[in-house]
Z-matrix of the N, CA and C atoms (Angstrom, degrees):
N
C 1 1.449
C 2 1.530 1 107.82
N 3 1.302 2 116.91 1 131.33
C 4 1.464 3 120.90 2 177.98
C 5 1.528 4 108.52 3 -90.96
N 6 1.302 5 114.14 4 138.06
C 7 1.471 6 120.33 5 -178.93
C 8 1.526 7 110.47 6 -88.22
N 9 1.310 8 115.83 7 168.15
C 10 1.466 9 121.38 8 -179.07
C 11 1.530 10 109.92 9 -67.12
N 12 1.304 11 114.39 10 145.30
C 13 1.460 12 120.56 11 178.15
C 14 1.543 13 109.03 12 -82.91
N 15 1.308 14 115.02 13 165.00
C 16 1.465 15 121.06 14 -179.23
C 17 1.530 16 111.28 15 -59.57
N 18 1.324 17 116.99 16 -40.06
C 19 1.459 18 121.33 17 -179.79
C 20 1.528 19 111.22 18 -63.04
N 21 1.328 20 116.36 19 -36.27
C 22 1.456 21 120.10 20 179.35
C 23 1.529 22 110.79 21 -68.64
N 24 1.344 23 116.86 22 -38.72
C 25 1.459 24 119.44 23 175.98
C 26 1.534 25 110.50 24 -62.83
N 27 1.323 26 116.44 25 -40.79
C 28 1.471 27 120.21 26 179.62
C 29 1.522 28 110.22 27 -63.48
N 30 1.335 29 117.33 28 -42.61
C 31 1.469 30 120.43 29 178.06
C 32 1.527 31 110.77 30 -61.16
N 33 1.338 32 116.96 31 -40.53
C 34 1.465 33 120.51 32 178.75
C 35 1.528 34 111.05 33 -63.87
N 36 1.343 35 116.57 34 -42.13
C 37 1.462 36 120.49 35 -179.15
C 38 1.519 37 112.20 36 -67.95
N 39 1.317 38 116.48 37 -32.14
C 40 1.457 39 120.55 38 -179.11
C 41 1.521 40 112.35 39 -85.62
N 42 1.332 41 118.12 40 -1.89
C 43 1.465 42 121.42 41 176.01
C 44 1.508 43 113.83 42 81.63
N 45 1.309 44 117.22 43 24.33
C 46 1.463 45 120.67 44 177.39
C 47 1.536 46 108.59 45 -68.11
N 48 1.323 47 117.04 46 154.72
C 49 1.483 48 119.01 47 178.87
C 50 1.530 49 110.95 48 -61.14
N 51 1.354 50 115.12 49 139.83
C 52 1.474 51 121.18 50 -178.39
C 53 1.521 52 110.26 51 -95.95
N 54 1.323 53 113.96 52 150.65
C 55 1.467 54 118.94 53 173.71
C 56 1.529 55 108.80 54 -93.47
N 57 1.295 56 116.43 55 163.09
C 58 1.466 57 122.09 56 -179.18
C 59 1.523 58 109.86 57 -65.62
N 60 1.310 59 117.75 58 -41.62
C 61 1.469 60 120.25 59 -179.20
C 62 1.522 61 111.26 60 -66.04
N 63 1.307 62 116.08 61 -33.33
C 64 1.466 63 120.26 62 178.16
C 65 1.521 64 110.06 63 -66.81
N 66 1.336 65 117.05 64 -44.00
C 67 1.467 66 120.41 65 178.18
C 68 1.524 67 110.86 66 -64.63
N 69 1.336 68 118.07 67 -39.78
C 70 1.464 69 121.48 68 178.94
C 71 1.523 70 110.19 69 -63.77
N 72 1.335 71 116.08 70 -42.56
C 73 1.465 72 119.03 71 179.82
C 74 1.530 73 110.48 72 -63.92
N 75 1.318 74 117.80 73 -43.85
C 76 1.467 75 120.86 74 179.17
C 77 1.519 76 111.41 75 -62.66
N 78 1.333 77 116.60 76 -34.94
C 79 1.463 78 119.77 77 179.82
C 80 1.527 79 111.28 78 -68.01
N 81 1.316 80 118.17 79 -30.52
C 82 1.467 81 121.87 80 -176.06
C 83 1.528 82 113.35 81 -95.58
N 84 1.355 83 118.48 82 -32.37
C 85 1.479 84 121.63 83 -170.59
C 86 1.526 85 110.80 84 -94.38
N 87 1.323 86 115.30 85 111.98
C 88 1.458 87 121.22 86 -178.94
C 89 1.535 88 111.39 87 -68.83
N 90 1.319 89 116.51 88 -37.64
C 91 1.474 90 120.97 89 -179.08
C 92 1.528 91 110.65 90 -63.65
N 93 1.317 92 118.78 91 -43.93
C 94 1.471 93 121.86 92 179.43
C 95 1.522 94 110.51 93 -68.69
N 96 1.342 95 117.16 94 -35.00
C 97 1.462 96 120.56 95 177.19
C 98 1.532 97 109.81 96 -62.63
N 99 1.337 98 116.40 97 -44.98
C 100 1.471 99 120.67 98 179.98
C 101 1.529 100 110.85 99 -64.77
N 102 1.319 101 116.04 100 -41.24
C 103 1.469 102 120.13 101 179.90
C 104 1.536 103 110.14 102 -63.64
N 105 1.343 104 117.48 103 -43.69
C 106 1.461 105 121.80 104 178.95
C 107 1.524 106 110.40 105 -64.48
N 108 1.320 107 117.19 106 -39.01
C 109 1.466 108 120.88 107 179.11
C 110 1.531 109 110.28 108 -64.07
N 111 1.336 110 117.56 109 -42.54
C 112 1.468 111 121.29 110 177.90
C 113 1.525 112 110.94 111 -61.53
N 114 1.330 113 115.29 112 -44.12
C 115 1.462 114 119.48 113 -178.81
C 116 1.526 115 111.65 114 -66.78
N 117 1.350 116 116.92 115 -39.78
C 118 1.468 117 120.55 116 177.92
C 119 1.521 118 110.72 117 -64.65
N 120 1.333 119 117.04 118 -38.95
C 121 1.459 120 121.60 119 178.39
C 122 1.536 121 110.07 120 -65.23
N 123 1.334 122 116.16 121 -41.72
C 124 1.470 123 120.37 122 177.39
C 125 1.518 124 112.26 123 -63.73
N 126 1.339 125 116.61 124 -39.06
C 127 1.467 126 120.45 125 177.67
C 128 1.517 127 110.56 126 -65.32
N 129 1.327 128 116.28 127 -40.24
C 130 1.471 129 120.31 128 179.49
C 131 1.528 130 110.35 129 -63.08
N 132 1.333 131 116.52 130 -42.08
C 133 1.473 132 120.18 131 177.92
C 134 1.528 133 111.25 132 -65.28
N 135 1.324 134 115.98 133 -39.43
C 136 1.461 135 119.87 134 179.40
C 137 1.523 136 111.04 135 -64.23
N 138 1.346 137 116.72 136 -37.46
C 139 1.460 138 119.89 137 178.70
C 140 1.521 139 111.50 138 -69.19
N 141 1.346 140 116.91 139 -29.41
C 142 1.459 141 119.89 140 178.32
C 143 1.528 142 111.88 141 -66.90
N 144 1.316 143 117.36 142 -38.06
C 145 1.464 144 120.65 143 -177.33
C 146 1.521 145 112.68 144 -92.38
N 147 1.322 146 117.67 145 -6.08
C 148 1.461 147 121.34 146 179.93
C 149 1.530 148 108.30 147 -71.49
N 150 1.333 149 117.78 148 130.61
C 151 1.465 150 119.08 149 -178.95
C 152 1.527 151 110.69 150 -71.31
N 153 1.327 152 114.28 151 148.66
C 154 1.456 153 120.09 152 175.70
C 155 1.518 154 107.45 153 -80.96
N 156 1.322 155 115.81 154 112.17
C 157 1.465 156 120.26 155 -173.13
C 158 1.525 157 111.93 156 -65.20
N 159 1.325 158 118.24 157 -22.89
C 160 1.461 159 120.39 158 178.64
C 161 1.525 160 110.63 159 -69.66
N 162 1.359 161 116.45 160 -27.11
C 163 1.456 162 119.62 161 -178.04
C 164 1.524 163 112.98 162 -90.78
N 165 1.312 164 117.27 163 -12.93
C 166 1.459 165 120.72 164 179.89
C 167 1.526 166 108.54 165 -75.22
N 168 1.318 167 116.53 166 126.12
C 169 1.459 168 120.88 167 -179.09
C 170 1.516 169 109.30 168 -104.13
N 171 1.288 170 114.12 169 127.96
C 172 1.453 171 120.34 170 177.31
C 173 1.521 172 108.25 171 -104.79
N 174 1.324 173 117.15 172 140.62
C 175 1.467 174 117.91 173 177.04
C 176 1.525 175 109.63 174 -67.18
N 177 1.283 176 114.56 175 134.49
C 178 1.462 177 117.55 176 -179.64
C 179 1.519 178 108.92 177 -90.69
N 180 1.282 179 115.13 178 124.31
C 181 1.452 180 121.76 179 178.38
C 182 1.521 181 106.13 180 -120.36
N 183 1.306 182 113.96 181 119.37
C 184 1.456 183 117.76 182 179.25
C 185 1.516 184 109.18 183 -118.03
N 186 1.301 185 114.82 184 160.61
C 187 1.457 186 119.94 185 179.25
C 188 1.526 187 110.46 186 -64.42
N 189 1.336 188 115.85 187 -38.94
C 190 1.466 189 119.72 188 178.91
C 191 1.518 190 111.55 189 -63.62
N 192 1.347 191 116.49 190 -41.95
C 193 1.464 192 120.38 191 177.88
C 194 1.513 193 111.66 192 -63.48
N 195 1.321 194 115.08 193 -40.38
C 196 1.465 195 119.71 194 179.03
C 197 1.524 196 110.54 195 -63.76
N 198 1.343 197 116.50 196 -44.56
C 199 1.467 198 120.39 197 179.93
C 200 1.522 199 110.66 198 -64.51
N 201 1.343 200 116.97 199 -37.74
C 202 1.459 201 120.32 200 179.73
C 203 1.534 202 110.27 201 -66.07
N 204 1.309 203 116.76 202 -42.01
C 205 1.470 204 120.14 203 178.31
C 206 1.529 205 110.50 204 -64.82
N 207 1.333 206 116.75 205 -41.79
C 208 1.461 207 120.56 206 178.38
C 209 1.520 208 110.66 207 -63.41
N 210 1.342 209 117.04 208 -38.61
C 211 1.463 210 120.92 209 178.58
C 212 1.522 211 110.77 210 -65.89
N 213 1.331 212 117.56 211 -41.52
C 214 1.466 213 120.84 212 177.87
C 215 1.522 214 110.69 213 -61.91
N 216 1.317 215 116.06 214 -44.29
C 217 1.465 216 119.94 215 179.23
C 218 1.521 217 110.68 216 -61.49
N 219 1.319 218 116.02 217 -43.74
C 220 1.463 219 120.75 218 179.18
C 221 1.526 220 111.22 219 -62.13
N 222 1.338 221 116.24 220 -41.48
C 223 1.463 222 120.20 221 -179.78
C 224 1.525 223 111.57 222 -65.03
N 225 1.319 224 116.74 223 -39.36
C 226 1.472 225 120.02 224 178.18
C 227 1.526 226 110.08 225 -62.33
N 228 1.340 227 116.42 226 -44.81
C 229 1.465 228 119.76 227 179.66
C 230 1.527 229 111.27 228 -65.88
N 231 1.317 230 117.28 229 -39.00
C 232 1.468 231 119.99 230 177.82
C 233 1.522 232 111.10 231 -64.91
N 234 1.338 233 117.06 232 -41.01
C 235 1.467 234 120.29 233 178.10
C 236 1.531 235 110.46 234 -63.72
N 237 1.329 236 117.04 235 -41.51
C 238 1.467 237 119.94 236 179.00
C 239 1.529 238 110.73 237 -64.54
N 240 1.335 239 116.72 238 -42.17
C 241 1.465 240 120.23 239 178.38
C 242 1.520 241 111.00 240 -64.28
N 243 1.352 242 116.85 241 -41.28
C 244 1.468 243 120.05 242 178.51
C 245 1.522 244 110.86 243 -63.04
N 246 1.330 245 117.50 244 -42.55
C 247 1.474 246 120.47 245 178.55
C 248 1.520 247 110.76 246 -63.65
N 249 1.313 248 117.03 247 -38.39
C 250 1.464 249 119.75 248 178.70
C 251 1.527 250 110.89 249 -64.33
N 252 1.323 251 116.15 250 -45.41
C 253 1.468 252 120.32 251 -179.88
C 254 1.518 253 110.37 252 -64.92
N 255 1.334 254 116.72 253 -43.08
C 256 1.468 255 119.49 254 178.54
C 257 1.527 256 111.20 255 -63.57
N 258 1.341 257 116.75 256 -36.21
C 259 1.469 258 118.28 257 178.86
C 260 1.525 259 110.58 258 -67.50
N 261 1.338 260 117.42 259 -33.91
C 262 1.461 261 119.57 260 175.87
C 263 1.521 262 111.57 261 -67.22
N 264 1.326 263 116.61 262 -30.93
C 265 1.460 264 120.63 263 179.29
C 266 1.523 265 112.46 264 -80.82
N 267 1.315 266 117.60 265 -9.22
C 268 1.453 267 120.46 266 176.43
C 269 1.503 268 113.63 267 109.47
N 270 1.296 269 118.76 268 7.08
C 271 1.451 270 122.13 269 178.78
C 272 1.514 271 108.21 270 -75.05
N 273 1.343 272 115.39 271 125.86
C 274 1.465 273 119.20 272 -179.77
C 275 1.509 274 109.30 273 -128.15
N 276 1.318 275 115.59 274 135.29
C 277 1.451 276 122.45 275 176.93
C 278 1.516 277 106.18 276 -120.28
N 279 1.331 278 116.53 277 118.31
C 280 1.458 279 120.57 278 -176.07
C 281 1.511 280 109.83 279 -123.79
N 282 1.322 281 115.65 280 149.17
C 283 1.463 282 121.53 281 178.21
C 284 1.516 283 108.16 282 -122.36
N 285 1.330 284 115.88 283 125.85
C 286 1.468 285 121.67 284 177.94
C 287 1.518 286 108.60 285 -129.42
N 288 1.291 287 117.31 286 110.10
C 289 1.467 288 123.80 287 176.08
C 290 1.526 289 112.27 288 48.39
N 291 1.325 290 115.84 289 52.50
C 292 1.459 291 120.77 290 175.08
C 293 1.509 292 114.84 291 84.71
N 294 1.317 293 118.89 292 -6.63
C 295 1.463 294 120.13 293 177.45
C 296 1.521 295 108.48 294 -108.47
N 297 1.312 296 114.98 295 149.07
C 298 1.454 297 121.28 296 -178.16
C 299 1.508 298 109.41 297 -111.28
N 300 1.305 299 115.64 298 140.87
C 301 1.458 300 119.22 299 174.20
C 302 1.523 301 108.43 300 -130.51
N 303 1.324 302 115.53 301 143.17
C 304 1.451 303 121.75 302 -178.42
C 305 1.510 304 108.03 303 -119.67
N 306 1.338 305 116.12 304 132.25
C 307 1.454 306 121.02 305 176.63
C 308 1.522 307 108.03 306 -126.63
N 309 1.319 308 115.02 307 139.35
C 310 1.451 309 119.18 308 177.67
C 311 1.508 310 107.59 309 -137.65
N 312 1.318 311 115.18 310 117.47
C 313 1.462 312 118.90 311 175.37
C 314 1.519 313 106.56 312 -129.45
N 315 1.293 314 116.59 313 123.15
C 316 1.453 315 121.04 314 -178.24
C 317 1.513 316 110.47 315 -72.71
N 318 1.309 317 116.17 316 156.89
C 319 1.455 318 121.35 317 -178.93
C 320 1.521 319 109.61 318 -59.94
N 321 1.293 320 115.47 319 139.05
C 322 1.460 321 120.54 320 177.63
C 323 1.517 322 112.84 321 89.05
N 324 1.301 323 119.49 322 -13.97
C 325 1.459 324 122.06 323 -179.65
C 326 1.517 325 111.25 324 -85.88
N 327 1.305 326 116.09 325 -26.04
C 328 1.448 327 120.29 326 -173.63
C 329 1.527 328 108.78 327 -119.67
N 330 1.334 329 116.83 328 124.06
C 331 1.468 330 121.56 329 -179.33
C 332 1.522 331 110.84 330 -64.63
N 333 1.322 332 116.76 331 -38.85
C 334 1.464 333 120.95 332 -179.26
C 335 1.528 334 110.68 333 -63.00
N 336 1.311 335 115.27 334 -39.89
C 337 1.459 336 119.69 335 -179.71
C 338 1.525 337 111.08 336 -66.90
N 339 1.337 338 116.57 337 -38.63
C 340 1.462 339 120.09 338 177.79
C 341 1.517 340 110.37 339 -62.81
N 342 1.311 341 116.80 340 -39.03
C 343 1.465 342 121.11 341 178.45
C 344 1.531 343 110.54 342 -66.98
N 345 1.335 344 116.04 343 -39.66
C 346 1.465 345 119.53 344 178.36
C 347 1.522 346 110.87 345 -63.72
N 348 1.335 347 115.51 346 -41.87
C 349 1.468 348 119.34 347 179.73
C 350 1.522 349 110.20 348 -65.22
N 351 1.339 350 116.96 349 -41.43
C 352 1.466 351 120.26 350 178.18
C 353 1.530 352 110.39 351 -62.89
N 354 1.336 353 116.55 352 -40.78
C 355 1.471 354 120.13 353 178.60
C 356 1.531 355 110.57 354 -64.90
N 357 1.342 356 116.17 355 -40.51
C 358 1.459 357 119.94 356 177.72
C 359 1.524 358 111.41 357 -64.20
N 360 1.335 359 116.53 358 -41.81
C 361 1.463 360 119.88 359 177.37
C 362 1.516 361 110.89 360 -61.49
N 363 1.331 362 116.55 361 -42.39
C 364 1.460 363 121.10 362 179.43
C 365 1.528 364 110.69 363 -62.67
N 366 1.340 365 116.63 364 -44.20
C 367 1.470 366 120.54 365 178.65
C 368 1.527 367 110.85 366 -63.86
N 369 1.333 368 116.06 367 -38.33
C 370 1.460 369 120.11 368 178.50
C 371 1.525 370 111.09 369 -64.28
N 372 1.342 371 116.07 370 -44.03
C 373 1.474 372 119.90 371 177.97
C 374 1.525 373 111.40 372 -63.24
N 375 1.335 374 116.63 373 -40.32
C 376 1.467 375 120.51 374 177.70
C 377 1.536 376 110.37 375 -63.40
N 378 1.336 377 116.44 376 -41.50
C 379 1.466 378 119.84 377 179.45
C 380 1.524 379 110.70 378 -64.20
N 381 1.343 380 116.65 379 -41.67
C 382 1.463 381 120.23 380 178.72
C 383 1.519 382 110.23 381 -63.99
N 384 1.328 383 117.17 382 -43.28
C 385 1.468 384 120.99 383 179.44
C 386 1.525 385 110.99 384 -64.00
N 387 1.343 386 116.53 385 -41.85
C 388 1.462 387 120.40 386 178.31
C 389 1.532 388 110.33 387 -63.07
N 390 1.329 389 116.09 388 -41.37
C 391 1.460 390 120.16 389 178.10
C 392 1.528 391 110.55 390 -62.21
N 393 1.352 392 116.51 391 -42.74
C 394 1.465 393 119.77 392 178.31
C 395 1.520 394 111.43 393 -63.12
N 396 1.352 395 116.17 394 -41.08
C 397 1.470 396 119.55 395 178.61
C 398 1.519 397 110.67 396 -63.95
N 399 1.330 398 115.96 397 -43.65
C 400 1.463 399 119.01 398 179.97
C 401 1.524 400 109.61 399 -63.56
N 402 1.308 401 115.93 400 -43.66
C 403 1.456 402 119.42 401 -179.88
C 404 1.519 403 110.56 402 -62.53
N 405 1.352 404 116.61 403 -43.72
C 406 1.452 405 120.37 404 179.50
C 407 1.527 406 110.90 405 -64.48
N 408 1.341 407 116.77 406 -41.74
C 409 1.465 408 118.62 407 -179.91
C 410 1.530 409 110.51 408 -67.74
N 411 1.337 410 116.98 409 -35.81
C 412 1.459 411 119.03 410 177.06
C 413 1.527 412 110.56 411 -66.55
N 414 1.341 413 116.85 412 -40.58
C 415 1.463 414 120.14 413 176.70
C 416 1.523 415 110.86 414 -63.18
N 417 1.349 416 115.61 415 -44.75
C 418 1.467 417 119.15 416 178.98
C 419 1.524 418 111.05 417 -59.66
N 420 1.330 419 115.84 418 -43.26
C 421 1.463 420 119.44 419 -179.68
C 422 1.535 421 110.52 420 -64.06
N 423 1.311 422 116.69 421 -40.15
C 424 1.467 423 120.17 422 -179.55
C 425 1.529 424 110.96 423 -66.53
N 426 1.351 425 116.34 424 -45.48
C 427 1.463 426 119.16 425 177.87
C 428 1.523 427 111.20 426 -62.39
N 429 1.337 428 116.34 427 -39.90
C 430 1.462 429 120.01 428 178.27
C 431 1.532 430 109.77 429 -61.47
N 432 1.324 431 116.72 430 -43.75
C 433 1.465 432 120.21 431 179.00
C 434 1.525 433 110.79 432 -63.52
N 435 1.347 434 116.14 433 -40.62
C 436 1.473 435 119.63 434 179.42
C 437 1.520 436 110.08 435 -64.27
N 438 1.346 437 117.15 436 -44.47
C 439 1.463 438 119.94 437 -179.44
C 440 1.525 439 110.90 438 -64.89
N 441 1.334 440 117.38 439 -39.53
C 442 1.468 441 119.41 440 177.48
C 443 1.527 442 110.21 441 -63.31
N 444 1.321 443 116.09 442 -42.66
C 445 1.461 444 119.84 443 179.19
C 446 1.526 445 110.45 444 -63.12
N 447 1.328 446 115.68 445 -43.92
C 448 1.468 447 119.68 446 179.74
C 449 1.534 448 110.13 447 -64.87
N 450 1.346 449 116.76 448 -40.64
C 451 1.463 450 120.54 449 179.09
C 452 1.524 451 110.17 450 -63.94
N 453 1.349 452 116.25 451 -39.77
C 454 1.463 453 120.53 452 177.62
C 455 1.524 454 110.24 453 -64.10
N 456 1.345 455 116.21 454 -42.58
C 457 1.469 456 120.01 455 178.60
C 458 1.523 457 110.87 456 -62.54
N 459 1.354 458 117.01 457 -42.96
C 460 1.461 459 119.97 458 178.62
C 461 1.531 460 110.85 459 -65.58
N 462 1.347 461 116.39 460 -38.19
C 463 1.464 462 119.36 461 177.09
C 464 1.518 463 111.42 462 -62.50
N 465 1.328 464 115.97 463 -43.68
C 466 1.467 465 120.16 464 178.23
C 467 1.524 466 110.53 465 -63.48
N 468 1.331 467 116.05 466 -42.58
C 469 1.470 468 120.21 467 179.19
C 470 1.520 469 110.49 468 -63.50
N 471 1.340 470 116.94 469 -41.82
C 472 1.458 471 120.63 470 179.04
C 473 1.527 472 110.29 471 -60.89
N 474 1.344 473 116.89 472 -43.40
C 475 1.461 474 120.00 473 178.91
C 476 1.529 475 111.01 474 -62.15
N 477 1.323 476 116.93 475 -41.45
C 478 1.462 477 120.30 476 179.48
C 479 1.524 478 110.01 477 -64.23
N 480 1.348 479 117.10 478 -44.43
C 481 1.467 480 120.56 479 -179.29
C 482 1.524 481 110.17 480 -63.79
N 483 1.338 482 117.98 481 -44.21
C 484 1.469 483 121.33 482 179.63
C 485 1.526 484 109.86 483 -61.89
N 486 1.327 485 116.95 484 -43.54
C 487 1.466 486 120.41 485 179.82
C 488 1.530 487 110.58 486 -63.57
N 489 1.333 488 116.63 487 -42.83
C 490 1.466 489 120.48 488 178.92
C 491 1.530 490 110.54 489 -64.39
N 492 1.332 491 117.38 490 -40.21
C 493 1.470 492 120.94 491 179.17
C 494 1.536 493 110.03 492 -64.14
N 495 1.339 494 117.11 493 -41.91
C 496 1.466 495 119.94 494 178.24
C 497 1.523 496 110.42 495 -62.54
N 498 1.333 497 115.43 496 -45.03
C 499 1.468 498 119.28 497 179.34
C 500 1.527 499 110.33 498 -61.94
N 501 1.333 500 116.78 499 -40.08
C 502 1.460 501 121.02 500 179.12
C 503 1.529 502 110.69 501 -65.69
N 504 1.342 503 116.38 502 -43.32
C 505 1.465 504 119.73 503 177.76
C 506 1.526 505 111.20 504 -62.21
N 507 1.339 506 116.83 505 -42.29
C 508 1.465 507 120.90 506 179.13
C 509 1.526 508 109.88 507 -62.60
N 510 1.324 509 115.65 508 -44.92
C 511 1.464 510 119.85 509 179.55
C 512 1.529 511 111.13 510 -63.19
N 513 1.352 512 116.20 511 -44.12
C 514 1.469 513 119.54 512 178.54
C 515 1.522 514 111.23 513 -63.09
N 516 1.328 515 116.09 514 -40.84
C 517 1.471 516 119.62 515 179.25
C 518 1.524 517 110.54 516 -62.20
N 519 1.315 518 115.99 517 -44.05
C 520 1.461 519 119.88 518 179.90
C 521 1.531 520 110.88 519 -63.54
N 522 1.341 521 115.93 520 -40.38
C 523 1.468 522 119.12 521 179.16
C 524 1.530 523 110.66 522 -67.18
N 525 1.351 524 117.06 523 -40.28
C 526 1.469 525 119.96 524 177.84
C 527 1.528 526 111.26 525 -63.41
N 528 1.324 527 115.72 526 -40.06
C 529 1.476 528 119.19 527 178.31
C 530 1.528 529 109.46 528 -64.08
N 531 1.339 530 117.51 529 -41.66
C 532 1.465 531 121.18 530 179.83
C 533 1.521 532 110.23 531 -64.29
N 534 1.353 533 117.16 532 -42.79
C 535 1.469 534 120.38 533 179.36
C 536 1.525 535 109.98 534 -65.37
N 537 1.356 536 117.63 535 -42.38
C 538 1.468 537 121.49 536 179.51
C 539 1.523 538 110.30 537 -61.39
N 540 1.349 539 115.73 538 -45.25
C 541 1.466 540 118.92 539 -180.00
C 542 1.523 541 110.85 540 -64.21
N 543 1.307 542 116.74 541 -39.44
C 544 1.461 543 120.79 542 178.26
C 545 1.533 544 110.03 543 -65.04
N 546 1.338 545 115.41 544 -41.87
C 547 1.461 546 120.05 545 179.21
C 548 1.536 547 110.31 546 -63.92
N 549 1.340 548 115.93 547 -42.44
C 550 1.470 549 119.42 548 177.78
C 551 1.531 550 110.46 549 -61.89
N 552 1.329 551 115.97 550 -41.72
C 553 1.465 552 119.97 551 179.73
C 554 1.522 553 111.05 552 -62.60
N 555 1.354 554 115.56 553 -43.94
C 556 1.465 555 119.22 554 178.77
C 557 1.530 556 110.38 555 -64.81
N 558 1.348 557 117.03 556 -39.19
C 559 1.456 558 121.76 557 179.85
C 560 1.532 559 110.28 558 -62.85
N 561 1.307 560 117.27 559 -44.90
C 562 1.463 561 121.61 560 178.06
C 563 1.527 562 110.62 561 -62.95
N 564 1.344 563 115.11 562 -40.35
C 565 1.460 564 119.76 563 -179.85
C 566 1.511 565 111.33 564 -63.20
N 567 1.346 566 115.25 565 -42.44
C 568 1.464 567 118.65 566 178.83
C 569 1.516 568 111.89 567 -66.91
N 570 1.336 569 116.99 568 -36.54
C 571 1.467 570 120.89 569 177.99
C 572 1.529 571 109.22 570 -63.12
N 573 1.316 572 116.23 571 -42.69
C 574 1.452 573 120.84 572 -178.20
C 575 1.520 574 109.70 573 -65.57
N 576 1.282 575 116.44 574 -38.91
C 577 1.468 576 119.88 575 -178.08
C 578 1.524 577 111.30 576 -79.24
N 579 1.304 578 117.51 577 -9.73
C 580 1.454 579 121.29 578 176.87
C 581 1.516 580 114.01 579 84.93
N 582 1.295 581 116.54 580 12.34
C 583 1.455 582 118.53 581 178.94
C 584 1.518 583 111.25 582 -79.50
N 585 1.307 584 117.42 583 -23.89
C 586 1.481 585 121.99 584 177.65
C 587 1.515 586 108.06 585 -120.00
N 588 1.283 587 113.91 586 151.08
C 589 1.462 588 117.93 587 179.29
C 590 1.472 589 112.63 588 -113.04
């Protein structure tokens, strides 16, 4: 007896129309009945843990909302930039015990403000100079490290070359000694045989 194929079990689980032969086989085959029961139980469990899509809330993102958020961000940055520029021009907003006071003195009108601006310029120049010194010292340190590394590499290479040259000289010397000894042996042999005088 042939059992139901996987595709047939899937059709049964999905509620596809059944054929008469399929129903007859299920009525007679205990193994297929057990397999179908296991699959139906698994489907029931899967449906229990499946989320209800109607209850799932997705955040709504619209183009209008995005543009409104971008506009708010832009306005905050513009307000901050305007306050910074106004503070450079001498605009001051102060709060004392719940009361607000506004002062505006244009550049050049107030001696104290001119001194503050000069002090700020001096501090800015000092900061730039310090940054340049730090950058230069960092560059110097990096170049020094690179040169030391390169010098170490050249030193290592020199040692390897010297060692290889010594090994080559030793090998050549040994080969020359072997050739000389062989030549002496051949010379003696020829003398003995009377080929050389």
